[in-house]
BAKE-988134 format. One line per field, with one value per atom (N, C-alpha, C, O, CB): residue in three letters; chain; atom name; x, y negated, z negated. Coordinates in Angstrom, 1 decimal. Glycine has a CB too. Layout:
! residues N
res: [ALA ...]
chain: [A ...]
atom: [CA ...]
X: [X ...]
Y: [Y ...]
Z: [Z ...]
END
This chain:
! residues 73
res: [UNK UNK UNK UNK UNK UNK UNK UNK UNK UNK UNK UNK UNK UNK UNK UNK UNK UNK UNK UNK UNK UNK UNK UNK UNK UNK UNK UNK UNK UNK UNK UNK UNK UNK UNK UNK UNK UNK UNK UNK UNK UNK UNK UNK UNK UNK UNK UNK UNK UNK UNK UNK UNK UNK UNK UNK UNK UNK UNK UNK UNK UNK UNK UNK UNK UNK UNK UNK UNK UNK UNK UNK UNK UNK UNK UNK UNK UNK UNK UNK UNK UNK UNK UNK UNK UNK UNK UNK UNK UNK UNK UNK UNK UNK UNK UNK UNK UNK UNK UNK UNK UNK UNK UNK UNK UNK UNK UNK UNK UNK UNK UNK UNK UNK UNK UNK UNK UNK UNK UNK UNK UNK UNK UNK UNK UNK UNK UNK UNK UNK UNK UNK UNK UNK UNK UNK UNK UNK UNK UNK UNK UNK UNK UNK UNK UNK UNK UNK UNK UNK UNK UNK UNK UNK UNK UNK UNK UNK UNK UNK UNK UNK UNK UNK UNK UNK UNK UNK UNK UNK UNK UNK UNK UNK UNK UNK UNK UNK UNK UNK UNK UNK UNK UNK UNK UNK UNK UNK UNK UNK UNK UNK UNK UNK UNK UNK UNK UNK UNK UNK UNK UNK UNK UNK UNK UNK UNK UNK UNK UNK UNK UNK UNK UNK UNK UNK UNK UNK UNK UNK UNK UNK UNK UNK UNK UNK UNK UNK UNK UNK UNK UNK UNK UNK UNK UNK UNK UNK UNK UNK UNK UNK UNK UNK UNK UNK UNK UNK UNK UNK UNK UNK UNK UNK UNK UNK UNK UNK UNK UNK UNK UNK UNK UNK UNK UNK UNK UNK UNK UNK UNK UNK UNK UNK UNK UNK UNK UNK UNK UNK UNK UNK UNK UNK UNK UNK UNK UNK UNK UNK UNK UNK UNK UNK UNK UNK UNK UNK UNK UNK UNK UNK UNK UNK UNK UNK UNK UNK UNK UNK UNK UNK UNK UNK UNK UNK UNK UNK UNK UNK UNK UNK UNK UNK UNK UNK UNK UNK UNK UNK UNK UNK UNK UNK UNK UNK UNK UNK UNK UNK UNK UNK UNK UNK UNK UNK UNK UNK UNK UNK UNK UNK UNK UNK UNK UNK UNK UNK UNK UNK UNK UNK UNK UNK UNK]
chain: [A A A A A A A A A A A A A A A A A A A A A A A A A A A A A A A A A A A A A A A A A A A A A A A A A A A A A A A A A A A A A A A A A A A A A A A A A A A A A A A A A A A A A A A A A A A A A A A A A A A A A A A A A A A A A A A A A A A A A A A A A A A A A A A A A A A A A A A A A A A A A A A A A A A A A A A A A A A A A A A A A A A A A A A A A A A A A A A A A A A A A A A A A A A A A A A A A A A A A A A A A A A A A A A A A A A A A A A A A A A A A A A A A A A A A A A A A A A A A A A A A A A A A A A A A A A A A A A A A A A A A A A A A A A A A A A A A A A A A A A A A A A A A A A A A A A A A A A A A A A A A A A A A A A A A A A A A A A A A A A A A A A A A A A A A A A A A A A A A A A A A A A A A A A A A A A A A A A A A A A A A A A A A]
atom: [N CA C O CB N CA C O CB N CA C O CB N CA C O CB N CA C O CB N CA C O CB N CA C O CB N CA C O CB N CA C O CB N CA C O CB N CA C O CB N CA C O CB N CA C O CB N CA C O CB N CA C O CB N CA C O CB N CA C O CB N CA C O CB N CA C O CB N CA C O CB N CA C O CB N CA C O CB N CA C O CB N CA C O CB N CA C O CB N CA C O CB N CA C O CB N CA C O CB N CA C O CB N CA C O CB N CA C O CB N CA C O CB N CA C O CB N CA C O CB N CA C O CB N CA C O CB N CA C O CB N CA C O CB N CA C O CB N CA C O CB N CA C O CB N CA C O CB N CA C O CB N CA C O CB N CA C O CB N CA C O CB N CA C O CB N CA C O CB N CA C O CB N CA C O CB N CA C O CB N CA C O CB N CA C O CB N CA C O CB N CA C O CB N CA C O CB N CA C O CB N CA C O CB N CA C O CB N CA C O CB N CA C O CB N CA C O CB N CA C O CB N CA C O CB N CA C O CB N CA C O CB N CA C O CB N CA C O CB N CA C O CB N CA C O CB N CA C O CB N CA C O CB N CA C O CB]
X: [93.0 94.0 95.1 96.3 93.8 94.6 95.2 95.7 96.9 95.0 94.7 95.1 96.7 97.7 93.1 96.2 96.6 98.6 99.6 95.0 98.1 99.8 100.4 101.3 100.4 100.3 99.9 100.5 101.4 97.9 99.5 100.5 101.8 102.8 99.8 101.9 102.8 104.1 105.3 102.3 103.7 105.4 105.3 106.1 105.5 104.5 105.0 105.5 106.6 104.2 105.6 106.3 107.7 108.8 105.4 107.4 108.9 109.8 110.9 108.6 109.5 110.9 110.7 111.7 109.6 109.5 109.9 110.9 111.4 109.4 111.5 111.9 112.9 113.1 111.6 114.1 114.6 114.7 115.1 114.4 114.9 115.0 115.3 116.0 114.8 114.4 114.5 115.4 116.2 114.4 115.6 117.1 116.9 115.8 118.1 117.7 118.1 117.9 117.9 117.5 117.3 117.5 116.3 115.6 117.5 116.1 115.2 113.7 112.6 115.6 114.2 112.2 111.5 110.3 111.9 112.9 112.2 111.6 110.7 113.2 112.8 111.8 111.0 110.0 112.4 110.5 109.7 108.5 107.5 110.0 108.7 106.8 106.6 105.7 106.3 107.8 108.1 106.7 105.7 109.9 107.5 106.8 105.6 104.7 107.5 105.3 104.1 102.7 101.8 104.2 103.3 102.4 102.2 101.8 102.5 102.9 103.4 101.9 101.6 104.2 101.0 99.6 98.8 98.0 98.8 99.7 98.9 99.8 100.1 99.5 99.9 101.1 100.2 100.6 103.1 99.1 98.2 97.4 97.6 97.7 96.4 95.3 95.5 94.7 94.5 97.2 97.3 97.1 96.5 97.8 97.8 97.9 95.9 95.5 98.9 95.3 93.8 92.9 91.8 92.8 93.4 93.4 94.0 93.2 94.3 94.9 95.2 94.4 93.9 97.1 94.7 93.9 92.3 92.0 93.7 91.3 90.7 90.3 89.5 91.2 91.3 91.4 91.3 90.5 92.5 92.3 92.9 91.4 90.8 94.2 90.9 89.4 87.9 86.8 88.8 88.8 87.5 88.1 87.5 87.3 89.5 89.9 89.6 88.9 91.8 90.5 89.9 88.4 88.5 90.3 87.3 86.3 85.6 84.5 86.1 86.4 86.3 87.1 86.3 86.6 88.0 89.0 88.2 87.4 90.4 88.2 87.4 85.8 85.9 88.6 84.6 83.5 82.6 81.4 83.1 83.6 82.6 83.7 83.3 83.1 85.1 85.4 84.6 83.8 86.7 84.5 83.8 82.2 81.8 83.5 81.4 80.7 80.2 79.1 80.8 81.5 81.3 82.2 82.2 81.3 82.8 83.4 82.2 82.2 84.7 80.6 79.3 78.7 78.1 78.3 78.7 77.9 78.3 77.8 77.7 79.5 80.3 80.1 80.0 82.5 80.1 80.0 78.6 78.8 79.9 77.4 76.1 76.1 76.1 75.5 76.0 76.4 77.4 77.5 76.5 78.1 78.9 77.7 77.4 80.9 77.1 76.4 74.8 74.3 76.1 74.7 73.5 73.7 73.0 72.9 74.5 74.9 75.0 74.8 75.6 75.7 76.5 74.6 74.4 78.2 73.7 73.1 72.4 71.7 72.5]
Y: [-119.3 -120.3 -118.7 -118.8 -122.7 -117.6 -117.0 -116.2 -115.8 -117.1 -115.7 -114.8 -115.7 -115.2 -114.7 -116.9 -117.2 -117.8 -118.5 -118.9 -117.2 -117.2 -116.7 -117.1 -117.8 -114.8 -113.5 -113.4 -112.7 -113.2 -114.6 -113.7 -114.5 -113.9 -113.7 -116.0 -116.9 -116.4 -116.4 -118.8 -115.8 -115.2 -114.0 -114.4 -114.1 -112.6 -111.5 -112.4 -111.9 -110.5 -113.4 -113.3 -114.0 -113.6 -114.1 -115.1 -115.7 -114.4 -114.7 -116.9 -113.5 -112.1 -111.3 -110.9 -110.2 -111.3 -110.7 -110.6 -109.6 -110.8 -112.1 -113.3 -112.9 -111.9 -114.9 -113.0 -112.3 -111.7 -111.6 -112.2 -110.2 -109.3 -108.0 -107.0 -109.4 -108.4 -108.1 -107.5 -108.2 -109.1 -106.3 -106.4 -106.6 -106.8 -105.0 -106.6 -107.3 -108.4 -109.4 -106.7 -108.8 -110.1 -110.5 -109.8 -110.2 -112.1 -112.8 -112.6 -112.8 -113.5 -112.0 -111.4 -110.1 -109.7 -110.8 -109.5 -108.2 -108.3 -107.7 -107.2 -109.9 -110.8 -111.3 -110.8 -112.0 -112.1 -112.7 -111.9 -112.1 -113.5 -110.1 -109.8 -109.2 -109.7 -107.9 -108.0 -107.7 -108.5 -108.1 -108.4 -109.9 -110.8 -110.8 -110.2 -112.5 -111.6 -111.2 -110.6 -110.7 -111.0 -109.9 -108.3 -107.1 -106.0 -107.7 -107.8 -106.9 -106.3 -105.1 -108.0 -107.9 -106.8 -105.2 -104.5 -107.2 -105.2 -104.0 -102.4 -101.4 -104.4 -102.7 -101.6 -101.0 -99.9 -102.5 -101.7 -102.1 -101.2 -100.0 -104.1 -101.8 -101.1 -99.6 -98.8 -102.4 -99.7 -98.6 -97.0 -96.1 -98.9 -97.0 -96.8 -96.1 -95.1 -97.8 -97.4 -96.5 -96.7 -97.2 -97.0 -96.4 -95.4 -94.1 -93.4 -95.8 -94.0 -92.4 -91.5 -90.5 -92.2 -92.5 -91.8 -91.7 -90.5 -94.0 -92.5 -92.1 -90.7 -89.9 -92.5 -90.8 -89.4 -88.5 -87.6 -89.0 -88.4 -87.0 -86.7 -85.6 -87.9 -87.5 -86.3 -86.0 -85.5 -86.6 -86.9 -86.5 -85.1 -84.3 -87.1 -84.7 -84.0 -82.3 -81.2 -84.7 -82.9 -82.3 -82.4 -81.7 -82.6 -82.6 -82.6 -81.6 -81.1 -83.6 -81.3 -80.1 -78.8 -77.8 -80.6 -78.6 -78.0 -77.5 -76.7 -78.7 -78.0 -76.7 -78.0 -79.2 -76.3 -77.3 -77.6 -77.5 -77.5 -77.0 -77.3 -77.8 -79.6 -80.7 -76.1 -79.0 -80.9 -81.5 -82.3 -81.6 -81.2 -82.4 -82.5 -83.6 -81.8 -81.0 -81.9 -83.1 -83.7 -81.9 -83.0 -83.3 -85.4 -86.4 -82.2 -84.7 -86.7 -86.8 -88.0 -87.0 -86.1 -86.8 -87.5 -88.6 -85.7 -86.8 -86.5 -88.2 -88.7 -84.8 -88.3 -89.8 -91.1 -92.3 -89.9 -90.1 -91.3 -92.1 -93.4 -90.7 -91.7 -91.0 -92.8 -94.1 -88.2 -91.9 -92.5 -93.3 -93.9 -91.9 -93.6 -95.4 -96.3 -97.4 -95.7 -95.4 -96.1 -96.8 -97.9 -94.9 -95.7 -96.4 -97.5 -98.2 -94.7 -97.1 -97.8 -99.4 -100.2 -97.3 -99.7 -100.7 -101.7 -102.8 -100.6 -101.0 -101.7 -102.5 -103.4 -101.2]
Z: [-32.9 -32.5 -33.4 -33.1 -33.3 -34.2 -34.0 -33.5 -33.5 -34.3 -32.9 -31.7 -30.4 -29.8 -30.7 -30.5 -29.2 -30.6 -30.5 -27.9 -31.5 -31.9 -32.2 -32.9 -32.6 -32.0 -32.0 -30.3 -29.8 -32.5 -29.7 -28.4 -28.3 -28.2 -26.5 -28.5 -27.9 -29.0 -28.6 -28.0 -30.4 -31.1 -29.8 -28.9 -33.3 -29.4 -28.6 -28.0 -27.7 -27.9 -27.5 -26.2 -26.6 -26.5 -24.8 -27.2 -27.9 -28.4 -28.7 -29.4 -28.5 -29.8 -27.6 -27.1 -32.4 -27.0 -26.0 -25.3 -24.7 -25.6 -25.2 -24.2 -24.6 -23.8 -24.2 -25.6 -26.9 -26.9 -25.7 -27.7 -27.4 -27.1 -26.2 -26.2 -27.3 -25.6 -24.2 -23.5 -22.9 -23.7 -23.3 -22.3 -21.0 -20.5 -22.1 -20.5 -19.0 -18.5 -19.3 -18.0 -16.5 -15.7 -16.5 -17.2 -14.0 -16.3 -16.3 -15.9 -16.5 -15.9 -14.4 -14.4 -15.3 -15.6 -12.6 -15.7 -16.7 -18.3 -18.9 -16.9 -18.7 -20.1 -19.6 -20.1 -21.1 -18.6 -18.4 -18.3 -18.9 -17.4 -17.0 -16.7 -18.5 -19.2 -15.0 -19.0 -20.3 -21.6 -22.1 -20.4 -21.8 -23.0 -22.2 -22.7 -23.5 -20.4 -20.6 -21.4 -22.2 -20.2 -20.5 -20.6 -21.2 -20.9 -19.9 -22.5 -24.0 -24.4 -24.5 -25.5 -24.7 -25.0 -24.9 -25.5 -24.3 -23.7 -22.5 -23.2 -22.6 -20.1 -24.4 -24.6 -26.1 -26.6 -25.0 -26.8 -28.2 -26.8 -26.8 -29.0 -25.7 -25.3 -24.1 -23.7 -24.8 -23.7 -23.8 -24.5 -24.0 -23.7 -25.8 -26.5 -27.5 -28.0 -26.6 -27.2 -27.6 -26.4 -26.7 -29.1 -24.9 -23.7 -24.4 -25.0 -22.3 -24.4 -24.7 -26.2 -26.6 -24.8 -26.7 -28.8 -27.7 -27.6 -31.3 -27.0 -26.1 -25.8 -26.1 -25.4 -25.1 -24.0 -24.5 -24.3 -23.1 -25.5 -26.9 -27.3 -27.0 -29.0 -27.8 -28.2 -27.5 -27.8 -29.5 -26.3 -25.4 -25.8 -26.6 -23.6 -25.1 -24.3 -25.8 -25.7 -23.8 -27.3 -28.2 -28.0 -27.0 -29.3 -28.1 -28.1 -27.4 -27.6 -27.9 -26.5 -25.5 -25.6 -25.4 -24.2 -25.8 -26.0 -27.2 -26.9 -26.0 -28.6 -29.7 -29.7 -30.0 -32.0 -29.3 -29.8 -31.4 -31.7 -29.0 -32.1 -33.6 -33.7 -33.9 -35.7 -33.3 -33.4 -32.6 -33.1 -32.9 -31.4 -30.6 -31.6 -32.0 -28.6 -32.0 -33.0 -34.0 -34.1 -33.2 -34.9 -35.4 -35.3 -35.9 -36.2 -34.1 -33.0 -32.6 -32.2 -31.1 -32.3 -31.9 -33.0 -32.8 -31.2 -34.8 -35.1 -36.4 -37.4 -35.3 -35.3 -36.7 -36.2 -36.6 -37.0 -34.5 -33.5 -33.8 -33.8 -31.8 -34.0 -33.4 -35.2 -35.2 -33.4 -36.2 -37.3 -37.2 -38.3 -38.1 -36.6 -36.7 -36.0 -36.3 -35.3 -34.9 -34.0 -34.7 -35.0 -32.8 -34.7 -36.1 -37.7 -38.4 -36.9 -37.6 -38.3 -38.4 -39.3 -38.3 -36.5 -36.4 -36.0 -36.3 -34.9 -35.5 -34.8 -35.6 -35.0 -33.9]
END
């Protein structure tokens, strides 16, 4: 219920605050959740590249991910 409310509020804000024609407003209003998803994908990609470029960071990242996996399982 909370997620639906957040989505509906985001759609309403997108319809009101977006500049452009009706099709542009409707597209942005309905697709706004893709923005945070794109952020997560970008950050994950940057972490992978950093792990390859800086091996010490990669070891620390692998250890942190392993510890998180072990703790959550």
